[in-house]
C-alpha positions, 0 to 999 in steps of 0.5 A: 608379118615382116612385109607388114612391118616394112610398110612406110608410115606417115608422120601424121594422121591423114586429113580425113581421120584428123577431121573425124577424130579417128585413130589413123594407122598412117599407112601410105599411100592410103590409110586403112579407113580411107581404103575401106571407104574407097576414098582419096587419102590426104597426107599433109595436103598431098593427095595420094592415090585415088581408089581407082589407082589402087591395085585390085589385088591389094583391095581384094586382100582387104575386102573379099570380092563378095562384099563389093557388089550385090551380085556377088553377095547374092551368089555367096548367099545362094551357095549356102542354099541347097533347095530351090526357091519354091521348096524353101517357101514350102518349108516356111509355110509348113514350119513357121507360117502356122504360128508366125506368119510374117510373109504373105502367101501370095509370094508363092506366085512370084517365086523365081525358078532359080537363084540366078533369077532371084533378087538379093533380098529374097535370097537373104530371106530364104537363107534366114528361113532355112536357118530358122527351120533347121533343127540343131544337131543332136550333140551340143558339143562345139564341133557338132554345132560349128556348122549350125552356128556358122550359118547364123554368123554368116547371116548376121554378117551379110545383113550388116554388109547389105544394109551398109550398102544402103539396100533396104526393103521389107524382105530384109526387115523380115529376114531380120525378124527371123534372125531375131526369132532364131536367137530367141528360140536358141537362147542367144538372148544377149544377141537377141536384145541387140538384134531387136533394137536394130530390127526396130530401126531397120523397119523404121527406116522404111517409109511406111515403118512397117506399121501402117495406119489407115492413111498408109500409102500401101494400096495393095490389101495383101501388102498391108496385111504383110506390113501389119504382120511385120509390125505385130511380129516386131512388137511380140519379139520386143515384148518377149525379149523385154519380159525375159531380160527383166526390168528394162522397158520394151522399145516399141511400147510407146510407138504406133498406137494405132496398131493396138486398135484391131478395128483398124487392121486391114483384114482380108474379106472374111478373115475377121471370122476365120479363127483358124487363119494364121494372121488371126492367130498372130493377132491373138499373140499380139493382143496377149503380148500387149497385156504381158507388156502392160503387166511387166510395166506395172510390176517394174515401174510402179507408181508411189500409190500401192492401191493404184498399182494393185487396182491396175494389176487387177484390171490387167489380170481380169482382161487376161482372163477374158482373152484366155476364155476367148482363146480356149473357145477358139483353140481345140484342147489338143492344140493348146500347147501350140497357141502362142496367144494362150502361152502369153496369157498364162505367162502374164497371169504367172507374173501377176500372181507371183508378184501378188503372193509377195506383196507387202500387206499394209491394208485390207486391199493388199491382204485381199490381193495376196490371198487371191494371188496365192489361191490362183497360182497353184491351179494355174501351175497345175493347168500348165503342167497338165498341158505338157504332161501328155507329151512328156508321158508319151501318150501324145506326140508333139509336133515341134514344127508347130511349137512356138518358142514363146511357150518355153519361157512359160514352162520354165517360169512354171518350173521355177515357181514350183521349185521356189514354193516347194517348202510351202507344199504340205505334200512335196511328192506332188511338187516333185511330180510337177517338176519332173513333168515340166523339166521333162518337157524342156528336155523334150523340146530341146531337140528343136529349140536350144533355149530349153537347155539354157533354161534347164541350166538356170533351173539347176542353179536355183535348185538345191542339190537334194531336190535335184537328186530327188528329181533325177532319181525319181 
């Protein structure tokens, strides 16, 4: 500290800081800004030492060695990886690909044999895969979570450094998507809200925008599929974060209209008939998220004509029911809990019905809307409760690796509505039974996705003490 105080300061800011209207620390022979930018520093017309004349020891003190070159960054990331490239890709195929397939399986044929041969962007992507596939430690204390959070913070820092060096690729966008998904799944919603914005911009910085149209320059069919999957994934996350955060509009609502037309999707031969394909299932999540986003938009940005709003919501609900029917035909009963598309459909219907029960009655149309919403809400809450009951009761074992975190908001929303409507129930014991099941599911899944703990805290805040006592006392 004393050595720092003895540094000689210039009387005025350097030329660079003055021209950019930045605050200059006036340190000589080179201010902090010029040192970070590795640029010559000018004081009062005098050119002070160029970056090459600065001692390497003083530069290294300011900037760690791993931030100076892609090679050192890759080595620093590789030190965090304990598995071979092939093993990490297998983990991705088993844990993420079934419900969020953003990486083409063809990558398996291009994997390096060791991290020494791996590229920087693949090494970063591998660490993001490892991060998302790692379950949190049993204890939620700060000490127990420090390693878990440390890897996450390192990933965020390395992405910023890599992009600061001007390095951009589809794999880096994929890494960003996985980090945003990690934040969503573990309840870091403020960070996720920021991350989805930077992810959209990172994808947009690529020439193909990661959202190819029929005129895309990407000639490789599998490359088009991968870029399409990335486009879907970004929109799904954007819509989910928007829905969770409240009234704000999604960032991607008005962009790349052509991706909404499934007739222009570059499906592989025969894929359009394979409903078990992960890419097909991702397309279903994308379709359902589009409906949820439209419902969210109508509810939070209504027109001045209530009759028009009611009619528009009615059409969206009807479309959601049609998609739900298709999904129920495609998904086996035992796998409904793992269907992100079905989860989004149910979420959109919950949002619409919740709003419909609260609509102000001004005429016959609004009365009909409220009546239909009220009569439809309770059966849907029962459906959601019955879907998770086998896992809470222990009659079935849940595969947490296959469970999309998007299902969790649905269960939380259902629990919140049951809690809110308890005073309307003639039989409160039935409502308490539903609450125990829904909250029990959140506690069960908290072993994999920490956003469950976040939602349980929100439920506790909105639940009267006597109801909480009844729930816990059984």
